[in-house]
All heavy atoms as TSV, in Angstrom:
chain	resi	resn	atom	element	x	y	z
A	1	MET	N	N	0.822	-1.202	0.000
A	1	MET	CA	C	0.000	0.000	0.000
A	1	MET	C	C	0.869	1.271	0.000
A	1	MET	O	O	0.500	2.269	-0.607
A	1	MET	CB	C	-0.926	-0.039	1.217
A	1	MET	CG	C	-1.999	0.992	1.178
A	1	MET	SD	S	-3.107	0.662	-0.185
A	1	MET	CE	C	-4.323	1.844	0.091
A	2	THR	N	N	1.989	1.243	0.680
A	2	THR	CA	C	2.847	2.423	0.715
A	2	THR	C	C	3.446	2.716	-0.652
A	2	THR	O	O	3.679	3.873	-0.992
A	2	THR	CB	C	3.986	2.255	1.737
A	2	THR	OG1	O	4.726	1.084	1.415
A	2	THR	CG2	C	3.444	2.137	3.143
A	3	THR	N	N	3.664	1.663	-1.449
A	3	THR	CA	C	4.195	1.872	-2.798
A	3	THR	C	C	3.195	2.630	-3.650
A	3	THR	O	O	3.565	3.521	-4.417
A	3	THR	CB	C	4.525	0.511	-3.453
A	3	THR	OG1	O	5.399	-0.211	-2.595
A	3	THR	CG2	C	5.164	0.695	-4.798
A	4	VAL	N	N	1.920	2.307	-3.511
A	4	VAL	CA	C	0.872	2.994	-4.269
A	4	VAL	C	C	0.777	4.449	-3.833
A	4	VAL	O	O	0.661	5.353	-4.662
A	4	VAL	CB	C	-0.485	2.269	-4.095
A	4	VAL	CG1	C	-1.614	3.053	-4.742
A	4	VAL	CG2	C	-0.405	0.861	-4.648
A	5	LYS	N	N	0.878	4.704	-2.537
A	5	LYS	CA	C	0.832	6.078	-2.032
A	5	LYS	C	C	2.015	6.889	-2.550
A	5	LYS	O	O	1.865	8.047	-2.935
A	5	LYS	CB	C	0.806	6.093	-0.504
A	5	LYS	CG	C	-0.510	5.653	0.088
A	5	LYS	CD	C	-0.477	5.729	1.593
A	5	LYS	CE	C	-1.782	5.242	2.196
A	5	LYS	NZ	N	-1.756	5.285	3.666
A	6	LYS	N	N	3.204	6.288	-2.567
A	6	LYS	CA	C	4.374	6.975	-3.090
A	6	LYS	C	C	4.209	7.276	-4.573
A	6	LYS	O	O	4.571	8.352	-5.044
A	6	LYS	CB	C	5.636	6.136	-2.877
A	6	LYS	CG	C	6.111	6.099	-1.455
A	6	LYS	CD	C	7.390	5.282	-1.362
A	6	LYS	CE	C	7.874	5.176	0.060
A	6	LYS	NZ	N	9.096	4.366	0.164
A	7	PHE	N	N	3.651	6.308	-5.310
A	7	PHE	CA	C	3.446	6.507	-6.752
A	7	PHE	C	C	2.464	7.633	-7.014
A	7	PHE	O	O	2.680	8.468	-7.893
A	7	PHE	CB	C	2.946	5.206	-7.390
A	7	PHE	CG	C	2.656	5.328	-8.855
A	7	PHE	CD1	C	3.684	5.373	-9.774
A	7	PHE	CD2	C	1.349	5.403	-9.323
A	7	PHE	CE1	C	3.423	5.499	-11.127
A	7	PHE	CE2	C	1.078	5.519	-10.663
A	7	PHE	CZ	C	2.125	5.567	-11.569
A	8	LEU	N	N	1.384	7.683	-6.258
A	8	LEU	CA	C	0.367	8.718	-6.465
A	8	LEU	C	C	0.848	10.094	-6.013
A	8	LEU	O	O	0.409	11.111	-6.552
A	8	LEU	CB	C	-0.924	8.341	-5.738
A	8	LEU	CG	C	-1.669	7.122	-6.296
A	8	LEU	CD1	C	-2.876	6.798	-5.422
A	8	LEU	CD2	C	-2.081	7.347	-7.731
A	9	SER	N	N	1.743	10.152	-5.027
A	9	SER	CA	C	2.221	11.452	-4.561
A	9	SER	C	C	3.427	11.954	-5.348
A	9	SER	O	O	3.819	13.114	-5.216
A	9	SER	CB	C	2.594	11.374	-3.079
A	9	SER	OG	O	3.713	10.519	-2.910
A	10	ASN	N	N	4.015	11.127	-6.198
A	10	ASN	CA	C	5.170	11.527	-6.991
A	10	ASN	C	C	4.710	12.441	-8.120
A	10	ASN	O	O	3.889	12.079	-8.947
A	10	ASN	CB	C	5.863	10.291	-7.562
A	10	ASN	CG	C	7.151	10.628	-8.270
A	10	ASN	OD1	O	7.535	11.783	-8.353
A	10	ASN	ND2	N	7.811	9.624	-8.788
A	11	GLU	N	N	5.255	13.662	-8.150
A	11	GLU	CA	C	4.840	14.648	-9.143
A	11	GLU	C	C	5.930	14.952	-10.159
A	11	GLU	O	O	5.789	15.869	-10.970
A	11	GLU	CB	C	4.425	15.941	-8.444
A	11	GLU	CG	C	3.195	15.784	-7.569
A	11	GLU	CD	C	2.785	17.093	-6.935
A	11	GLU	OE1	O	3.444	18.110	-7.198
A	11	GLU	OE2	O	1.808	17.089	-6.184
A	12	SER	N	N	7.006	14.199	-10.164
A	12	SER	CA	C	8.101	14.496	-11.090
A	12	SER	C	C	7.689	14.271	-12.535
A	12	SER	O	O	8.111	14.997	-13.427
A	12	SER	CB	C	9.328	13.651	-10.759
A	12	SER	OG	O	9.042	12.273	-10.921
A	13	GLY	N	N	6.851	13.297	-12.805
A	13	GLY	CA	C	6.365	13.070	-14.167
A	13	GLY	C	C	5.495	14.215	-14.647
A	13	GLY	O	O	5.596	14.660	-15.791
A	14	ALA	N	N	4.646	14.711	-13.763
A	14	ALA	CA	C	3.776	15.835	-14.121
A	14	ALA	C	C	4.603	17.086	-14.396
A	14	ALA	O	O	4.305	17.842	-15.322
A	14	ALA	CB	C	2.771	16.098	-13.008
A	15	THR	N	N	5.639	17.283	-13.628
A	15	THR	CA	C	6.501	18.444	-13.832
A	15	THR	C	C	7.212	18.350	-15.174
A	15	THR	O	O	7.315	19.342	-15.903
A	15	THR	CB	C	7.541	18.540	-12.695
A	15	THR	OG1	O	6.845	18.604	-11.451
A	15	THR	CG2	C	8.397	19.768	-12.857
A	16	ALA	N	N	7.681	17.158	-15.516
A	16	ALA	CA	C	8.355	16.977	-16.807
A	16	ALA	C	C	7.397	17.249	-17.956
A	16	ALA	O	O	7.777	17.873	-18.953
A	16	ALA	CB	C	8.914	15.562	-16.908
A	17	ILE	N	N	6.162	16.820	-17.828
A	17	ILE	CA	C	5.163	17.066	-18.873
A	17	ILE	C	C	4.885	18.560	-18.993
A	17	ILE	O	O	4.772	19.098	-20.101
A	17	ILE	CB	C	3.868	16.274	-18.582
A	17	ILE	CG1	C	4.128	14.782	-18.761
A	17	ILE	CG2	C	2.726	16.737	-19.473
A	17	ILE	CD1	C	2.996	13.902	-18.321
A	18	GLU	N	N	4.800	19.241	-17.872
A	18	GLU	CA	C	4.562	20.689	-17.902
A	18	GLU	C	C	5.708	21.416	-18.590
A	18	GLU	O	O	5.481	22.314	-19.405
A	18	GLU	CB	C	4.383	21.219	-16.487
A	18	GLU	CG	C	3.076	20.782	-15.839
A	18	GLU	CD	C	3.011	21.116	-14.366
A	18	GLU	OE1	O	4.022	21.598	-13.811
A	18	GLU	OE2	O	1.961	20.891	-13.763
A	19	TYR	N	N	6.944	21.038	-18.269
A	19	TYR	CA	C	8.094	21.652	-18.934
A	19	TYR	C	C	8.085	21.355	-20.427
A	19	TYR	O	O	8.428	22.207	-21.243
A	19	TYR	CB	C	9.408	21.176	-18.314
A	19	TYR	CG	C	9.723	21.823	-16.987
A	19	TYR	CD1	C	10.149	21.058	-15.909
A	19	TYR	CD2	C	9.608	23.188	-16.812
A	19	TYR	CE1	C	10.450	21.636	-14.693
A	19	TYR	CE2	C	9.891	23.784	-15.600
A	19	TYR	CZ	C	10.320	23.000	-14.544
A	19	TYR	OH	O	10.616	23.585	-13.349
A	20	GLY	N	N	7.676	20.156	-20.792
A	20	GLY	CA	C	7.575	19.808	-22.209
A	20	GLY	C	C	6.548	20.661	-22.926
A	20	GLY	O	O	6.774	21.108	-24.052
A	21	LEU	N	N	5.413	20.887	-22.299
A	21	LEU	CA	C	4.371	21.729	-22.907
A	21	LEU	C	C	4.833	23.177	-23.032
A	21	LEU	O	O	4.568	23.827	-24.054
A	21	LEU	CB	C	3.089	21.653	-22.067
A	21	LEU	CG	C	2.341	20.326	-22.120
A	21	LEU	CD1	C	1.189	20.336	-21.114
A	21	LEU	CD2	C	1.832	20.050	-23.507
A	22	ILE	N	N	5.516	23.678	-22.017
A	22	ILE	CA	C	6.022	25.051	-22.088
A	22	ILE	C	C	7.034	25.182	-23.217
A	22	ILE	O	O	7.000	26.144	-23.993
A	22	ILE	CB	C	6.640	25.464	-20.737
A	22	ILE	CG1	C	5.537	25.612	-19.689
A	22	ILE	CG2	C	7.426	26.762	-20.865
A	22	ILE	CD1	C	6.044	25.770	-18.274
A	23	ALA	N	N	7.937	24.207	-23.325
A	23	ALA	CA	C	8.937	24.244	-24.396
A	23	ALA	C	C	8.266	24.182	-25.763
A	23	ALA	O	O	8.678	24.880	-26.694
A	23	ALA	CB	C	9.915	23.083	-24.238
A	24	THR	N	N	7.225	23.378	-25.890
A	24	THR	CA	C	6.499	23.271	-27.154
A	24	THR	C	C	5.850	24.602	-27.524
A	24	THR	O	O	5.922	25.027	-28.680
A	24	THR	CB	C	5.425	22.171	-27.068
A	24	THR	OG1	O	6.057	20.929	-26.735
A	24	THR	CG2	C	4.671	22.027	-28.365
A	25	LEU	N	N	5.244	25.267	-26.572
A	25	LEU	CA	C	4.617	26.567	-26.840
A	25	LEU	C	C	5.654	27.604	-27.247
A	25	LEU	O	O	5.405	28.420	-28.146
A	25	LEU	CB	C	3.845	27.046	-25.607
A	25	LEU	CG	C	2.570	26.276	-25.282
A	25	LEU	CD1	C	1.988	26.761	-23.956
A	25	LEU	CD2	C	1.554	26.433	-26.385
A	26	ILE	N	N	6.815	27.577	-26.613
A	26	ILE	CA	C	7.868	28.518	-26.980
A	26	ILE	C	C	8.339	28.267	-28.398
A	26	ILE	O	O	8.513	29.208	-29.185
A	26	ILE	CB	C	9.037	28.425	-25.975
A	26	ILE	CG1	C	8.599	28.977	-24.622
A	26	ILE	CG2	C	10.271	29.155	-26.488
A	26	ILE	CD1	C	9.585	28.734	-23.505
A	27	VAL	N	N	8.515	26.996	-28.760
A	27	VAL	CA	C	8.969	26.654	-30.112
A	27	VAL	C	C	7.932	27.065	-31.152
A	27	VAL	O	O	8.278	27.610	-32.202
A	27	VAL	CB	C	9.295	25.151	-30.209
A	27	VAL	CG1	C	9.491	24.718	-31.638
A	27	VAL	CG2	C	10.529	24.825	-29.394
A	28	VAL	N	N	6.658	26.833	-30.867
A	28	VAL	CA	C	5.604	27.221	-31.800
A	28	VAL	C	C	5.601	28.742	-31.987
A	28	VAL	O	O	5.461	29.243	-33.111
A	28	VAL	CB	C	4.226	26.719	-31.312
A	28	VAL	CG1	C	3.085	27.354	-32.090
A	28	VAL	CG2	C	4.153	25.203	-31.430
A	29	GLY	N	N	5.786	29.487	-30.902
A	29	GLY	CA	C	5.853	30.939	-31.006
A	29	GLY	C	C	7.043	31.405	-31.831
A	29	GLY	O	O	6.927	32.318	-32.648
A	30	ILE	N	N	8.189	30.764	-31.644
A	30	ILE	CA	C	9.377	31.127	-32.418
A	30	ILE	C	C	9.158	30.833	-33.892
A	30	ILE	O	O	9.498	31.658	-34.756
A	30	ILE	CB	C	10.615	30.386	-31.880
A	30	ILE	CG1	C	10.998	30.947	-30.514
A	30	ILE	CG2	C	11.784	30.476	-32.844
A	30	ILE	CD1	C	12.067	30.152	-29.795
A	31	ILE	N	N	8.597	29.679	-34.202
A	31	ILE	CA	C	8.352	29.320	-35.605
A	31	ILE	C	C	7.396	30.320	-36.253
A	31	ILE	O	O	7.620	30.772	-37.378
A	31	ILE	CB	C	7.822	27.879	-35.716
A	31	ILE	CG1	C	8.931	26.891	-35.364
A	31	ILE	CG2	C	7.275	27.594	-37.103
A	31	ILE	CD1	C	8.469	25.457	-35.248
A	32	ALA	N	N	6.330	30.680	-35.551
A	32	ALA	CA	C	5.369	31.637	-36.101
A	32	ALA	C	C	6.036	32.994	-36.337
A	32	ALA	O	O	5.815	33.625	-37.378
A	32	ALA	CB	C	4.180	31.784	-35.151
A	33	GLY	N	N	6.863	33.424	-35.389
A	33	GLY	CA	C	7.542	34.705	-35.544
A	33	GLY	C	C	8.527	34.706	-36.695
A	33	GLY	O	O	8.593	35.657	-37.475
A	34	VAL	N	N	9.281	33.628	-36.838
A	34	VAL	CA	C	10.262	33.547	-37.921
A	34	VAL	C	C	9.578	33.515	-39.278
A	34	VAL	O	O	10.036	34.150	-40.230
A	34	VAL	CB	C	11.175	32.315	-37.722
A	34	VAL	CG1	C	11.997	32.010	-38.953
A	34	VAL	CG2	C	12.081	32.519	-36.526
A	35	ARG	N	N	8.466	32.803	-39.368
A	35	ARG	CA	C	7.741	32.752	-40.647
A	35	ARG	C	C	7.206	34.130	-41.016
A	35	ARG	O	O	7.271	34.546	-42.177
A	35	ARG	CB	C	6.601	31.741	-40.574
A	35	ARG	CG	C	7.102	30.304	-40.517
A	35	ARG	CD	C	5.984	29.346	-40.602
A	35	ARG	NE	N	5.564	29.269	-42.002
A	35	ARG	CZ	C	4.536	28.566	-42.424
A	35	ARG	NH1	N	3.811	27.895	-41.572
A	35	ARG	NH2	N	4.227	28.539	-43.692
A	36	THR	N	N	6.673	34.847	-40.040
A	36	THR	CA	C	6.140	36.183	-40.304
A	36	THR	C	C	7.249	37.138	-40.717
A	36	THR	O	O	7.115	37.876	-41.710
A	36	THR	CB	C	5.425	36.723	-39.045
A	36	THR	OG1	O	4.388	35.818	-38.681
A	36	THR	CG2	C	4.843	38.097	-39.299
A	37	ILE	N	N	8.330	37.115	-39.980
A	37	ILE	CA	C	9.456	38.000	-40.308
A	37	ILE	C	C	10.039	37.623	-41.662
A	37	ILE	O	O	10.408	38.493	-42.460
A	37	ILE	CB	C	10.520	37.945	-39.199
A	37	ILE	CG1	C	9.975	38.600	-37.940
A	37	ILE	CG2	C	11.813	38.624	-39.627
A	37	ILE	CD1	C	10.852	38.421	-36.719
A	38	GLY	N	N	10.138	36.321	-41.942
A	38	GLY	CA	C	10.687	35.867	-43.219
A	38	GLY	C	C	9.865	36.343	-44.394
A	38	GLY	O	O	10.409	36.777	-45.413
A	39	THR	N	N	8.554	36.297	-44.266
A	39	THR	CA	C	7.677	36.751	-45.346
A	39	THR	C	C	7.831	38.253	-45.575
A	39	THR	O	O	7.943	38.714	-46.710
A	39	THR	CB	C	6.208	36.422	-45.000
A	39	THR	OG1	O	6.091	35.015	-44.776
A	39	THR	CG2	C	5.277	36.838	-46.108
A	40	LYS	N	N	7.855	39.010	-44.483
A	40	LYS	CA	C	8.014	40.469	-44.611
A	40	LYS	C	C	9.390	40.822	-45.160
A	40	LYS	O	O	9.527	41.742	-45.979
A	40	LYS	CB	C	7.797	41.135	-43.258
A	40	LYS	CG	C	6.361	41.090	-42.794
A	40	LYS	CD	C	6.176	41.800	-41.476
A	40	LYS	CE	C	4.722	41.730	-41.042
A	40	LYS	NZ	N	4.498	42.438	-39.779
A	41	LEU	N	N	10.407	40.095	-44.745
A	41	LEU	CA	C	11.758	40.355	-45.212
A	41	LEU	C	C	11.889	40.033	-46.697
A	41	LEU	O	O	12.530	40.783	-47.442
A	41	LEU	CB	C	12.761	39.539	-44.403
A	41	LEU	CG	C	14.231	39.837	-44.619
A	41	LEU	CD1	C	14.522	41.288	-44.263
A	41	LEU	CD2	C	15.069	38.901	-43.776
A	42	ALA	N	N	11.255	38.960	-47.137
A	42	ALA	CA	C	11.287	38.613	-48.558
A	42	ALA	C	C	10.615	39.706	-49.382
A	42	ALA	O	O	11.108	40.081	-50.457
A	42	ALA	CB	C	10.597	37.273	-48.794
A	43	GLY	N	N	9.504	40.237	-48.893
A	43	GLY	CA	C	8.831	41.333	-49.586
A	43	GLY	C	C	9.695	42.576	-49.659
A	43	GLY	O	O	9.749	43.259	-50.689
A	44	THR	N	N	10.403	42.865	-48.595
A	44	THR	CA	C	11.293	44.026	-48.575
A	44	THR	C	C	12.407	43.858	-49.595
A	44	THR	O	O	12.723	44.794	-50.345
A	44	THR	CB	C	11.883	44.221	-47.167
A	44	THR	OG1	O	10.810	44.399	-46.247
A	44	THR	CG2	C	12.801	45.425	-47.121
A	45	PHE	N	N	13.032	42.687	-49.634
A	45	PHE	CA	C	14.106	42.450	-50.595
A	45	PHE	C	C	13.595	42.487	-52.032
A	45	PHE	O	O	14.293	42.955	-52.939
A	45	PHE	CB	C	14.815	41.126	-50.323
A	45	PHE	CG	C	15.812	41.210	-49.207
A	45	PHE	CD1	C	15.717	40.368	-48.109
A	45	PHE	CD2	C	16.854	42.119	-49.243
A	45	PHE	CE1	C	16.639	40.418	-47.089
A	45	PHE	CE2	C	17.774	42.191	-48.229
A	45	PHE	CZ	C	17.670	41.338	-47.142
A	46	ASN	N	N	12.382	42.011	-52.259
A	46	ASN	CA	C	11.796	42.097	-53.614
A	46	ASN	C	C	11.599	43.553	-54.012
A	46	ASN	O	O	11.868	43.919	-55.160
A	46	ASN	CB	C	10.471	41.328	-53.669
A	46	ASN	CG	C	10.680	39.832	-53.705
A	46	ASN	OD1	O	11.728	39.352	-54.121
A	46	ASN	ND2	N	9.679	39.106	-53.256
A	47	ASN	N	N	11.121	44.366	-53.083
A	47	ASN	CA	C	10.942	45.797	-53.379
A	47	ASN	C	C	12.271	46.473	-53.669
A	47	ASN	O	O	12.369	47.282	-54.598
A	47	ASN	CB	C	10.244	46.495	-52.214
A	47	ASN	CG	C	8.787	46.123	-52.118
A	47	ASN	OD1	O	8.194	45.678	-53.084
A	47	ASN	ND2	N	8.232	46.273	-50.930
A	48	ILE	N	N	13.288	46.136	-52.901
A	48	ILE	CA	C	14.612	46.720	-53.145
A	48	ILE	C	C	15.143	46.276	-54.510
A	48	ILE	O	O	15.703	47.089	-55.269
A	48	ILE	CB	C	15.585	46.313	-52.025
A	48	ILE	CG1	C	15.182	46.994	-50.715
A	48	ILE	CG2	C	17.036	46.665	-52.377
A	48	ILE	CD1	C	15.934	46.505	-49.501
A	49	GLY	N	N	14.958	45.012	-54.838
A	49	GLY	CA	C	15.402	44.502	-56.129
A	49	GLY	C	C	14.695	45.185	-57.287
A	49	GLY	O	O	15.315	45.476	-58.317
A	50	GLU	N	N	13.420	45.453	-57.129
A	50	GLU	CA	C	12.669	46.136	-58.182
A	50	GLU	C	C	13.139	47.582	-58.342
A	50	GLU	O	O	13.199	48.119	-59.447
A	50	GLU	CB	C	11.183	46.090	-57.881
A	50	GLU	CG	C	10.577	44.717	-58.026
A	50	GLU	CD	C	9.127	44.676	-57.549
A	50	GLU	OE1	O	8.585	45.731	-57.148
A	50	GLU	OE2	O	8.540	43.568	-57.575
A	51	GLN	N	N	13.476	48.216	-57.249
A	51	GLN	CA	C	13.931	49.603	-57.287
A	51	GLN	C	C	15.309	49.726	-57.955
A	51	GLN	O	O	15.595	50.724	-58.605
A	51	GLN	CB	C	14.005	50.198	-55.889
A	51	GLN	CG	C	12.663	50.341	-55.208
A	51	GLN	CD	C	11.735	51.294	-55.917
A	51	GLN	OE1	O	12.179	52.343	-56.416
A	51	GLN	NE2	N	10.466	50.956	-55.999
A	52	LEU	N	N	16.124	48.693	-57.791
A	52	LEU	CA	C	17.447	48.740	-58.421
A	52	LEU	C	C	17.321	48.470	-59.888
A	52	LEU	O	O	18.021	48.932	-60.704
A	52	LEU	CB	C	18.381	47.704	-57.765
A	52	LEU	CG	C	18.787	48.015	-56.321
A	52	LEU	CD1	C	19.604	46.855	-55.769
A	52	LEU	CD2	C	19.598	49.291	-56.251
């Protein structure tokens, strides 16, 4: 019975999952930001190329 109580009170797995979710959200935010900046940067370079 004490083994079951220890297993149920152990929160290290939950903490690891939470850190994984936070890391995933950060990565998704970085990817979205890079894609947005990349699109705007490509448009800027196209405009500069047309002007030259």
